[in-house]
Structure formats: C-alpha cells, structure tokens
DSSP file (Angstrom, degrees, kcal/mol; ACC not computed):
  #  RESIDUE AA STRUCTURE BP1 BP2  ACC     N-H-->O    O-->H-N    N-H-->O    O-->H-N    TCO  KAPPA ALPHA  PHI   PSI    X-CA   Y-CA   Z-CA
    1    1 A M              0   0    0      0, 0.0     2,-0.4     0, 0.0    86,-0.2   0.000 360.0 360.0 360.0 141.0 -163.7 -195.9  -49.7
    2    2 A T  E     -A   86   0A   0     84,-2.5    84,-3.0    85,-0.1     2,-0.5  -0.971 360.0-147.5-126.5 143.7 -165.7 -193.1  -51.1
    3    3 A M  E     -A   85   0A   0     -2,-0.4     2,-0.4    82,-0.2    82,-0.2  -0.928  14.0-171.4-111.5 130.6 -165.4 -189.4  -50.4
    4    4 A R  E     -A   84   0A   0     80,-2.4    80,-2.5    -2,-0.5     2,-0.3  -0.985  17.6-136.2-126.3 126.4 -168.4 -187.1  -50.5
    5    5 A E  E     -A   83   0A   0     -2,-0.4    78,-0.3    78,-0.2    76,-0.0  -0.606  18.7-133.6 -78.4 137.6 -168.3 -183.3  -50.3
    6    6 A I        -     0   0    0     76,-3.2    76,-0.5    -2,-0.3     5,-0.1  -0.798  23.8-117.6 -89.9 126.2 -171.0 -181.8  -48.1
    7    7 A P    >   -     0   0    0      0, 0.0     3,-2.6     0, 0.0     4,-0.4  -0.382  25.2-117.8 -61.5 142.5 -172.7 -178.8  -49.6
    8    8 A R  G >  S+     0   0    0      1,-0.3     3,-1.4     2,-0.2     4,-0.4   0.829 112.7  60.1 -53.4 -37.6 -172.1 -175.6  -47.6
    9    9 A D  G 3  S+     0   0    0      1,-0.3    -1,-0.3     2,-0.1     4,-0.2   0.554 108.1  46.4 -72.5  -3.7 -175.8 -175.2  -46.8
   10   10 A R  G <> S+     0   0    0     -3,-2.6     4,-3.1     2,-0.1     5,-0.4   0.349  80.7 102.2-113.4   2.1 -175.8 -178.6  -45.1
   11   11 A W  H <> S+     0   0    0     -3,-1.4     4,-2.6    -4,-0.4     5,-0.3   0.932  84.1  43.8 -53.7 -53.0 -172.6 -178.2  -43.0
   12   12 A I  H  > S+     0   0    0     -4,-0.4     4,-2.2     1,-0.2    -1,-0.2   0.952 118.7  42.5 -60.9 -51.7 -174.3 -177.5  -39.7
   13   13 A E  H  > S+     0   0    0      1,-0.2     4,-2.3    -4,-0.2    -1,-0.2   0.925 117.2  45.7 -62.4 -47.3 -176.9 -180.2  -40.0
   14   14 A D  H  X S+     0   0    0     -4,-3.1     4,-2.5     1,-0.2    -1,-0.2   0.889 114.5  47.1 -68.2 -38.8 -174.5 -182.9  -41.4
   15   15 A L  H  X S+     0   0    0     -4,-2.6     4,-2.5    -5,-0.4    35,-0.4   0.860 111.0  52.4 -71.8 -33.7 -171.8 -182.2  -38.8
   16   16 A D  H  X S+     0   0    0     -4,-2.2     4,-2.4    -5,-0.3    -2,-0.2   0.933 112.2  46.1 -62.1 -45.2 -174.3 -182.2  -36.0
   17   17 A H  H  X S+     0   0    0     -4,-2.3     4,-2.0     2,-0.2    -2,-0.2   0.921 112.0  50.8 -62.5 -44.9 -175.6 -185.6  -37.2
   18   18 A F  H  X S+     0   0    0     -4,-2.5     4,-1.8     1,-0.2    -2,-0.2   0.922 110.6  49.8 -58.6 -45.1 -172.0 -186.8  -37.5
   19   19 A S  H  X S+     0   0    0     -4,-2.5     4,-1.9    31,-0.3    -2,-0.2   0.916 108.7  51.4 -61.8 -45.0 -171.2 -185.7  -34.0
   20   20 A R  H  < S+     0   0    0     -4,-2.4    -1,-0.2     1,-0.2    -2,-0.2   0.894 114.3  44.6 -59.8 -39.2 -174.3 -187.4  -32.5
   21   21 A E  H  < S+     0   0    0     -4,-2.0    -1,-0.2    -5,-0.2    -2,-0.2   0.794 124.7  30.6 -74.3 -28.7 -173.4 -190.7  -34.2
   22   22 A H  H >< S+     0   0    0     -4,-1.8     3,-2.4    -5,-0.2    25,-0.4   0.404  75.5 131.9-119.5   1.7 -169.7 -190.6  -33.3
   23   23 A T  T 3< S+     0   0    0     -4,-1.9    25,-0.2     1,-0.3     3,-0.1  -0.352  81.0  21.6 -56.4 131.7 -169.3 -188.8  -30.0
   24   24 A G  T 3  S+     0   0    0     23,-3.2    -1,-0.3     1,-0.4     2,-0.1   0.208  91.3 129.7  93.2 -14.7 -167.1 -190.9  -27.7
   25   25 A R    <   -     0   0    0     -3,-2.4    22,-2.5    22,-0.2    -1,-0.4  -0.458  67.5-106.6 -71.3 146.2 -165.5 -192.8  -30.6
   26   26 A I  E     +B   46   0A   0     20,-0.2    84,-2.9    -2,-0.1     2,-0.3  -0.575  50.2 175.9 -75.2 132.8 -161.6 -193.0  -30.6
   27   27 A V  E     -BC  45 109A   0     18,-2.8    18,-1.3    -2,-0.3    17,-0.7  -0.817  28.8-144.0-133.9 169.5 -160.1 -190.7  -33.2
   28   28 A R  E     -BC  43 108A   0     80,-2.0    80,-3.1    -2,-0.3     2,-0.5  -0.991  15.0-150.2-133.1 140.1 -156.9 -189.4  -34.7
   29   29 A L  E     -BC  42 107A   0     13,-2.7    12,-2.4    -2,-0.4    13,-1.3  -0.956  10.7-170.8-117.0 117.5 -156.5 -185.8  -36.0
   30   30 A L  E     -BC  40 106A   0     76,-2.7    76,-3.1    -2,-0.5     2,-0.4  -0.900   5.7-165.8-106.4 133.2 -154.0 -185.2  -38.8
   31   31 A V  E     -BC  39 105A   0      8,-3.0     8,-2.2    -2,-0.4     2,-0.5  -0.975   9.2-170.1-124.9 130.8 -153.2 -181.7  -39.8
   32   32 A T  E     -BC  38 104A   0     72,-3.0    72,-2.7    -2,-0.4     6,-0.2  -0.984  20.5-139.7-117.1 124.4 -151.4 -180.4  -42.9
   33   33 A G    >   -     0   0    0      4,-2.9     3,-2.2    -2,-0.5    69,-0.0  -0.249  29.3-101.8 -76.5 167.7 -150.5 -176.8  -43.0
   34   34 A G  T 3  S+     0   0    0      1,-0.3    -1,-0.1     2,-0.1    69,-0.0   0.723 123.8  60.1 -59.9 -22.0 -150.7 -174.5  -46.0
   35   35 A D  T 3  S-     0   0    0      2,-0.1    -1,-0.3     1,-0.0     3,-0.1   0.470 120.8-108.3 -85.5  -2.6 -147.0 -175.0  -46.4
   36   36 A G  S <  S+     0   0    0     -3,-2.2     2,-0.2     1,-0.3    -2,-0.1   0.296  73.2 138.7  95.0  -9.9 -147.4 -178.8  -46.8
   37   37 A G        -     0   0    0     -5,-0.1    -4,-2.9     1,-0.0    -1,-0.3  -0.523  37.0-156.6 -71.7 134.1 -146.0 -179.7  -43.4
   38   38 A S  E     +B   32   0A   0     -6,-0.2     2,-0.3    -2,-0.2    -6,-0.2  -0.823  17.7 166.6-115.0 151.7 -148.0 -182.5  -41.7
   39   39 A R  E     -B   31   0A   0     -8,-2.2    -8,-3.0    -2,-0.3     2,-0.7  -0.986  38.6-117.3-155.1 154.4 -148.4 -183.6  -38.1
   40   40 A T  E     -B   30   0A   0     -2,-0.3   -10,-0.2   -10,-0.2     3,-0.1  -0.870  29.8-178.4 -90.9 115.0 -150.6 -185.8  -35.9
   41   41 A E  E     +     0   0A   0    -12,-2.4     2,-0.3    -2,-0.7    -1,-0.2   0.850  66.9   8.8 -84.7 -36.5 -152.2 -183.4  -33.5
   42   42 A V  E     +B   29   0A   0    -13,-1.3   -13,-2.7     3,-0.0     2,-0.3  -0.998  63.8 179.8-144.8 142.6 -154.3 -185.9  -31.5
   43   43 A R  E     +B   28   0A   0     -2,-0.3   -15,-0.2   -15,-0.2    -3,-0.0  -0.998  63.0   7.2-144.1 146.9 -154.4 -189.7  -31.4
   44   44 A N  E    S+     0   0A   0    -17,-0.7   -16,-0.2    -2,-0.3    -1,-0.1   0.836  90.0 120.5  57.7  40.7 -156.3 -192.3  -29.4
   45   45 A L  E     -B   27   0A   0    -18,-1.3   -18,-2.8   -20,-0.1    -1,-0.2  -0.930  66.0 -99.4-127.5 156.2 -158.7 -189.9  -27.7
   46   46 A P  E     -B   26   0A   0      0, 0.0    19,-3.0     0, 0.0     2,-0.3  -0.475  34.0-115.4 -78.7 145.2 -162.5 -189.8  -27.9
   47   47 A L  E     -F   64   0B   0    -22,-2.5   -23,-3.2   -25,-0.4    17,-0.2  -0.588  25.5-177.2 -74.2 132.7 -164.4 -187.4  -30.1
   48   48 A Q  E     -     0   0B   0     15,-2.9     2,-0.3     1,-0.4    16,-0.2   0.741  59.7 -65.8 -96.3 -34.5 -166.5 -184.8  -28.3
   49   49 A G  E     -F   63   0B   0     14,-1.8    14,-3.2   -27,-0.1     2,-0.4  -0.875  31.2-125.7 163.6 166.5 -167.9 -183.2  -31.5
   50   50 A I  E     +F   62   0B   0    -35,-0.4     2,-0.3    -2,-0.3   -31,-0.3  -0.997  38.1 163.0-136.5 133.2 -167.3 -181.3  -34.7
   51   51 A S  E     -F   61   0B   0     10,-2.4    10,-2.7    -2,-0.4     2,-0.5  -0.947  37.3-119.3-149.6 164.8 -169.3 -178.2  -35.5
   52   52 A V  E     -F   60   0B   0     -2,-0.3     2,-1.0     8,-0.2     8,-0.2  -0.927  31.0-126.0-106.4 131.3 -169.6 -175.1  -37.6
   53   53 A D  E >>  -F   59   0B   0      6,-3.0     4,-1.8    -2,-0.5     3,-1.1  -0.681  21.1-162.3 -76.8 105.5 -169.7 -171.7  -35.7
   54   54 A S  T 34 S+     0   0    0     -2,-1.0    -1,-0.2     1,-0.3   -42,-0.0   0.697  84.7  61.7 -67.4 -18.5 -172.9 -170.3  -37.1
   55   55 A T  T 34 S+     0   0    0      1,-0.2    -1,-0.3     4,-0.1    -2,-0.1   0.789 117.1  29.7 -76.7 -25.7 -171.9 -166.7  -36.0
   56   56 A R  T <4 S-     0   0    0     -3,-1.1     2,-1.8     3,-0.1    -2,-0.2   0.512  94.8-149.5-109.5  -8.6 -168.9 -166.8  -38.3
   57   57 A G  S  < S+     0   0    0     -4,-1.8    -3,-0.1     1,-0.2    21,-0.1  -0.141  83.1  43.3  77.5 -44.6 -170.3 -169.1  -40.9
   58   58 A S  S    S+     0   0    0     -2,-1.8    21,-2.9    19,-0.2     2,-0.6   0.273  79.9 110.8-122.8  12.3 -167.2 -170.9  -42.1
   59   59 A S  E     -F   53   0B   0     -6,-0.6    -6,-3.0    19,-0.2     2,-0.5  -0.791  48.1-164.4 -90.7 124.0 -165.3 -171.6  -38.9
   60   60 A V  E     -FG  52  76B   0     16,-2.4    16,-3.0    -2,-0.6     2,-0.4  -0.924   1.1-163.7-111.7 131.7 -165.2 -175.4  -38.1
   61   61 A G  E     -FG  51  75B   0    -10,-2.7   -10,-2.4    -2,-0.5     2,-0.5  -0.952   5.8-163.2-117.3 134.0 -164.2 -176.6  -34.7
   62   62 A I  E     -FG  50  74B   0     12,-2.6    12,-2.7    -2,-0.4     2,-0.5  -0.972  10.2-163.8-115.7 118.5 -163.1 -180.2  -33.9
   63   63 A M  E     +FG  49  73B   0    -14,-3.2   -15,-2.9    -2,-0.5   -14,-1.8  -0.905  13.2 171.8-109.7 126.1 -163.3 -181.0  -30.1
   64   64 A I  E     +FG  47  72B   0      8,-2.8     8,-3.4    -2,-0.5     2,-0.2  -0.993  23.7  81.1-135.4 136.7 -161.4 -184.1  -28.9
   65   65 A G  E    S- G   0  71B   0    -19,-3.0     6,-0.2    -2,-0.4   -41,-0.1  -0.839  72.6 -90.0 152.0 175.4 -160.7 -185.4  -25.4
   66   66 A R  E    S+     0   0B   0      4,-0.7     5,-0.1    -2,-0.2    -1,-0.1   0.828 103.7  28.7 -85.6 -34.1 -162.0 -187.2  -22.3
   67   67 A Q  E >  S- G   0  70B   0      3,-1.0     3,-1.3    -3,-0.1    -1,-0.1  -0.945  75.9-122.4-129.0 147.3 -163.5 -184.3  -20.3
   68   68 A P  T 3  S+     0   0    0      0, 0.0     3,-0.3     0, 0.0    -1,-0.1   0.855 116.8  46.1 -56.0 -34.7 -165.1 -181.0  -21.5
   69   69 A G  T 3  S+     0   0    0      1,-0.2     2,-0.3    -3,-0.0    -4,-0.0   0.536 114.9  48.9 -84.8  -5.5 -162.5 -179.1  -19.4
   70   70 A D  E <  S+G   67   0B   0     -3,-1.3    -3,-1.0     2,-0.1    -4,-0.7  -0.645  88.4 107.5-134.6  74.1 -159.6 -181.2  -20.6
   71   71 A H  E     -G   65   0B   0     -3,-0.3     2,-0.4    -2,-0.3    -6,-0.2  -0.904  61.6-114.1-144.9 170.8 -159.8 -181.4  -24.3
   72   72 A V  E     -G   64   0B   0     -8,-3.4    -8,-2.8    -2,-0.3     2,-0.5  -0.921  22.6-164.9-108.2 133.1 -158.2 -180.2  -27.6
   73   73 A T  E     -G   63   0B   0     -2,-0.4     2,-0.6   -10,-0.2   -10,-0.2  -0.982   1.2-166.6-118.2 122.4 -160.1 -178.0  -29.9
   74   74 A H  E     -G   62   0B   0    -12,-2.7   -12,-2.6    -2,-0.5     2,-0.4  -0.937  10.9-160.7-107.0 125.8 -158.7 -177.6  -33.5
   75   75 A E  E     -G   61   0B   0     -2,-0.6   -14,-0.2   -14,-0.2   -16,-0.0  -0.889  17.9-163.9-111.9 136.1 -160.2 -174.7  -35.4
   76   76 A I  E >   -G   60   0B   0    -16,-3.0   -16,-2.4    -2,-0.4     3,-0.7  -0.931  15.0-167.0-111.0 101.0 -160.3 -174.2  -39.1
   77   77 A P  T 3  S+     0   0    0      0, 0.0     2,-0.3     0, 0.0   -19,-0.2   0.813  77.3  26.9 -67.9 -33.5 -161.2 -170.5  -39.3
   78   78 A N  T 3  S-     0   0    0    -19,-0.1    22,-2.1   -18,-0.1   -19,-0.2  -0.585  79.8-170.7-129.5  70.6 -162.1 -170.2  -43.0
   79   79 A A  E <   + D   0  99A   0    -21,-2.9    20,-0.3    -3,-0.7     3,-0.1  -0.356  12.1 179.4 -65.5 138.7 -163.2 -173.7  -44.2
   80   80 A R  E     +     0   0A   0     18,-3.8     2,-0.3     1,-0.4    19,-0.2   0.762  66.3  11.6-105.2 -41.9 -163.6 -174.1  -47.9
   81   81 A T  E     - D   0  98A   0     17,-1.4    17,-2.5   -74,-0.0     2,-0.4  -0.986  53.9-164.1-140.1 150.1 -164.7 -177.7  -48.2
   82   82 A I  E     - D   0  97A   0    -76,-0.5   -76,-3.2    -2,-0.3     2,-0.3  -0.998  16.1-179.8-131.7 129.7 -165.9 -180.5  -45.9
   83   83 A E  E     -AD   5  96A   0     13,-2.6    13,-2.7    -2,-0.4     2,-0.5  -0.951  17.3-148.4-129.1 149.0 -165.9 -184.1  -47.1
   84   84 A I  E     -AD   4  95A   0    -80,-2.5   -80,-2.4    -2,-0.3     2,-0.5  -0.977  11.5-149.0-116.6 129.1 -166.9 -187.3  -45.4
   85   85 A E  E     -AD   3  94A   0      9,-2.8     8,-3.3    -2,-0.5     9,-1.4  -0.829  17.9-169.3 -95.5 132.8 -165.1 -190.6  -46.3
   86   86 A R  E     -AD   2  92A   0    -84,-3.0   -84,-2.5    -2,-0.5     6,-0.2  -0.924  17.7-123.4-124.0 148.0 -167.2 -193.7  -46.1
   87   87 A S    >   -     0   0    0      4,-2.7     3,-1.6    -2,-0.3   -85,-0.1  -0.178  42.8 -91.5 -75.4 176.4 -166.3 -197.4  -46.2
   88   88 A E  T 3  S+     0   0    0      1,-0.3    -1,-0.1     2,-0.1    -2,-0.0   0.782 129.9  54.2 -61.0 -27.2 -167.9 -199.8  -48.7
   89   89 A T  T 3  S-     0   0    0      2,-0.1    -1,-0.3     1,-0.0    -3,-0.0   0.505 122.2-106.7 -85.8  -4.4 -170.6 -200.6  -46.1
   90   90 A G  S <  S+     0   0    0     -3,-1.6     2,-0.2     1,-0.3    -2,-0.1   0.394  71.3 143.4  96.0  -2.0 -171.4 -196.9  -45.7
   91   91 A A        -     0   0    0      1,-0.1    -4,-2.7    -5,-0.1    -1,-0.3  -0.506  57.5-110.8 -72.8 137.4 -169.8 -196.4  -42.3
   92   92 A A  E     +D   86   0A   0     -6,-0.2    -6,-0.3    -2,-0.2     3,-0.1  -0.501  40.2 170.5 -67.5 132.5 -168.1 -193.0  -41.8
   93   93 A R  E     -     0   0A   0     -8,-3.3    16,-2.8     1,-0.4     2,-0.3   0.652  59.2  -4.4-113.3 -29.5 -164.3 -193.4  -41.6
   94   94 A A  E     -DE  85 108A   0     -9,-1.4    -9,-2.8    14,-0.2     2,-0.4  -0.994  48.5-140.5-163.1 157.1 -163.1 -189.8  -41.8
   95   95 A V  E     -DE  84 107A   0     12,-2.0    12,-2.9    -2,-0.3     2,-0.5  -0.998  19.3-162.4-123.4 131.0 -164.0 -186.1  -42.1
   96   96 A R  E     -DE  83 106A   0    -13,-2.7   -13,-2.6    -2,-0.4     2,-0.5  -0.964   5.4-173.1-117.3 125.6 -161.7 -183.8  -44.1
   97   97 A V  E     -DE  82 105A   0      8,-2.8     8,-2.5    -2,-0.5     2,-0.5  -0.975   6.4-160.9-119.0 124.3 -161.9 -180.1  -43.8
   98   98 A Q  E     -DE  81 104A   0    -17,-2.5   -18,-3.8    -2,-0.5   -17,-1.4  -0.905  10.1-146.8-107.4 131.4 -159.9 -177.8  -46.1
   99   99 A G  E >   -D   79   0A   0      4,-2.9     3,-1.7    -2,-0.5   -20,-0.2  -0.472  26.5-110.7 -91.0 164.1 -159.2 -174.2  -45.1
  100  100 A A  T 3  S+     0   0    0    -22,-2.1   -21,-0.1     1,-0.3    -1,-0.1   0.754 116.8  61.0 -63.4 -25.2 -158.8 -171.2  -47.3
  101  101 A D  T 3  S-     0   0    0    -23,-0.1    -1,-0.3     2,-0.1     3,-0.1   0.388 123.6-101.4 -84.7   5.0 -155.1 -171.1  -46.5
  102  102 A G  S <  S+     0   0    0     -3,-1.7    -2,-0.1     1,-0.3     2,-0.1   0.380  79.1 136.6  92.0  -4.1 -154.6 -174.6  -48.0
  103  103 A S        -     0   0    0     -5,-0.1    -4,-2.9   -68,-0.0     2,-0.4  -0.387  37.0-157.9 -74.0 155.8 -154.5 -176.3  -44.7
  104  104 A T  E     -CE  32  98A   0    -72,-2.7   -72,-3.0    -6,-0.2     2,-0.5  -1.000   9.6-163.5-137.0 135.9 -156.3 -179.6  -44.2
  105  105 A A  E     -CE  31  97A   0     -8,-2.5    -8,-2.8    -2,-0.4     2,-0.5  -0.985   8.6-167.1-116.8 128.3 -157.6 -181.3  -41.1
  106  106 A V  E     -CE  30  96A   0    -76,-3.1   -76,-2.7    -2,-0.5     2,-0.7  -0.965   4.8-162.3-119.6 116.6 -158.4 -185.0  -41.3
  107  107 A L  E     -CE  29  95A   0    -12,-2.9   -12,-2.0    -2,-0.5     2,-0.4  -0.877  13.4-164.6 -98.1 111.5 -160.4 -186.6  -38.4
  108  108 A E  E     -CE  28  94A   0    -80,-3.1   -80,-2.0    -2,-0.7     2,-0.5  -0.831  10.6-142.0-102.1 134.9 -160.0 -190.4  -38.7
  109  109 A I  E     -C   27   0A   0    -16,-2.8   -82,-0.2    -2,-0.4     3,-0.1  -0.816  23.3-120.6 -94.8 128.9 -162.3 -192.7  -36.7
  110  110 A A        -     0   0    0    -84,-2.9   -84,-0.1    -2,-0.5     2,-0.1  -0.380  32.6-104.5 -66.4 144.7 -160.7 -195.8  -35.3
  111  111 A A              0   0    0      1,-0.1    -1,-0.1    -2,-0.1   -85,-0.1  -0.411 360.0 360.0 -68.0 144.7 -162.1 -199.1  -36.5
  112  112 A E              0   0    0     -2,-0.1    -1,-0.1    -3,-0.1    -2,-0.1   0.467 360.0 360.0 -84.1 360.0 -164.3 -200.9  -34.0
C-alpha cells in the first residue's frame, strides 16, 4: 500500500473524481479525535461522496448512507492534509483527512 498526499490546490478536483469512482461502494469511517480517542463512526454503508466546501476552503465533508435524506455526514472543519492510500495495483483503498485540531478521519473502502 502506498499513501499519497493530495496538494491543496487539487483537493476539490481529486475528491470529486474519487467520489465519482466510488459512490455506492461500501465503506467504513474511522475517526480519531485530537485527544487520541478512536471510534468507528460508520460501517458497512455506501459512500455518497466526499467533498471540499469551496465557500470555506478547508472544510471536508464525507457523506455516507443509503438515501440522501437518511445519511451520516462527517465534517472536518479545518482540514490540513488529505491523503489517498492505494493498493499495489493502484486501486484506491482509503482516504485520510487530518484536521488542524489533530483529529483524523479515515474512509476505508471495502474490498470487492
């Protein structure tokens, strides 16, 4: 597995592309707070998308669930870094977003 950081000026474009490729895939969302405490926020639900709020510039939203009206949105308000983990074959396996407060959200894609 290899991890690649996305340059900030490509966040919107790369996350839009990632969302188009992976919408509907089953995912798990792991969240680690700035205090180091970890939890699984979502498991075994389809990805709706991941995006950058262009009005706020550094806010990243991860939307997961079966219906637009029945979903979970996890927001990282002050994202500092975004990385994509890829398998040896180049397939995306996870997206890691680190917030300014030290929190981390890891969106893992289930293997097909």
